[in-house]
C-alpha positions, 0 to 999 in steps of 0.5 A: 188615441195613442196609448203608451203601455207595456207588455202584460197578459196577452189575453188581456192585451187582445181584449184591450185592442178591441177598444179601437185605440192604437197601443204602443207597448215598450218592454220594461226591463226585469218584468219577464213579460213578452210583447205578444204570445202569438200562440195565445192570441193573434196579434191585432193591427192596432197593437205595436211593439216599441223598442224605445221611446225615442222611436215613437212614431206618434205623440201619446195621449195616455199611459196605461200601466199594469204593475208597480214596475211599469208605473215606476218606469213610465210615471215621469212622462207628462201624460195622464196615467191609468194604473190597471191592477191585475192582482189581489194584493195585501191592503195598503194605503196608496202613497200620496206621490202615487195619488198625485200622479195616477189619474185613475185606478182600474180593477177587475173586482170590488175585492181588488179595489178595496185593497187600495186605500184612498181618501174618501174624496178620491174614491171616485177615481177607482173604476171596476172593469170586469173582463170582457168575454166574446161569446161568439168566440167561446162557444160550441161546447160538446164535452166529448173529448178528454176528462179534465182541463186546467189552463194556466201560465207558469203553474209549476214555478208559481206553486200554491198561487196557481194551485200546483199542490192541489193539482199534483194530488188530483193528478194521482186520481184523474187524467188531467190536461194542463195547458199553458207555459210552464206546465211542462214537467207536470203530470198531463202538462202539454205546454202552451196551445199551438195557437188560439184555435187549439186553445178554444178546442181544448175548452170545447172538447174537455168534459170538466174544467178545474181551477186548482187555485184560490184565484179566479182567473181569465181561464175560468171565465173562458171555460164558463163562457164556452159552457163548460162545467167548472170545479173551483177551489174557493176563490178569494177575489170573486164570488162569481161562482155559486156552488151548485148553480153555475159551478161547484166550489170545493175547499179540499182535494177530497171535495174536489175528487168528489165533485169531479167524479160526480160531474163525470158520472152525471152528464145532465148536471154537467150540462146544467151547470155549464149552461148556467155558467155561460149565461152568467158570463153573458150577463156579467162579462159582456165584451161590448160593456168591457170596451165601453167602460175602458173607452169611458175611462180613457176619455175621462183620464185625458179630458180631466188631465188636460182640462182639470174639470171639476167632476159633475154630481148627477142629481135626479131629474125633476121636471117640475123644477123646470121653467115652463119653456124648459118643461115644454121642451123636456116633455117633447124630448121624452116622447121622441126617438132621435138619431144621435150622430157623432159626425164622422164616427157613428150613428145610433138611435137614442131615447130620453127617459123621464127620470133624466137617464138616457134609455136606448143608445146609452153608453159610457159617455152618454148616460144622463140628460138635462135641459137648460135655458140661457137667455133665449137659447135652449140647450140639451146637456148629455153627460156621463154622470161624472163629466159633461159630454156634449152641450147641444143647442136647439136650431130653428130646423129642429135639430140639436147641434153641438160638439163633444167636449171630450177627446175627439171633439167631433160635431154632434147632431141629434135629429128627431126621427118623427119629423 
């Protein structure tokens, strides 16, 4: 797809680029966001700077906006639109004009999603997509360098939102390294890392990571993914960190002093919390799941907008309710491993569970299956649970063949591997 967007956090843009689509980013006047901070992340080949809409070299399939100003600037374009919420705002009733225009809303947490109040019948348009952390990048923690690390943008100017006051008080007791734009002038402030590799080295080498604010942000997840022990002030947007299990939670500067001192003295506890923190990220913030969920949302937004299809309501699969012919085919499918081939795109092995769910090979658009007979033809339907993904007909050679119903509309071949 060709996706029109605008600048936001470079780290998040870098992860979005892993979905494989072409992103065209246009500056929003007054946003104070830069197209790309190359000190933070290397610029991928599929993220492009767009000076003006009239200069666009492609036709766009979708708009992705990241904050209110971006929405108001791009909403007039006749394209499906996804609103990605990066903040934890005060609860508000989503205006009808927004509901009529926005295809889907994306949130990093349930806490953020609950702040957007929608009618019950529109709640399905909220999507929770957590961060995606690549553990092959964040790794090799050794903690042999300096004591305490804080990573954040504009801590000095954004005050208590970023925990500046807590940080200033703690800086009187500890030597703290502060990395990020706008940290200059603070005790220990070093400005932005020279490049991505230096940022990774900060995580690997420092003994303890400190989150001085009440917001769990990307830098805390990066530290946890690396295997750092984390001390955080109690966060209002996430319950990811469990006190004494995968990090330490504090409610005051005095408690933070005790927690940091304890970790610096007890290396065994530090290693234990750091290992558990990394395991938590591995379980809950996998990079491949992040990519899969975003790709599903992109496809659903485009598919719904152009086709105006009614959403499916998935029902538990009941083999006994099937006709004898359907039951025979379904039983054969349950016992067989297939090669699922999206012709011209990819292949993967796939299995079908007896409860109507796809086992091996499941993805965002391929979660459920069903068998239906029409006249003398047998069809295998695969869906996301919200929308039909493909409808495959059983051919005389034993291969199921059809075509995707969503964006790419590529041919699909489902080949039994046991034949």
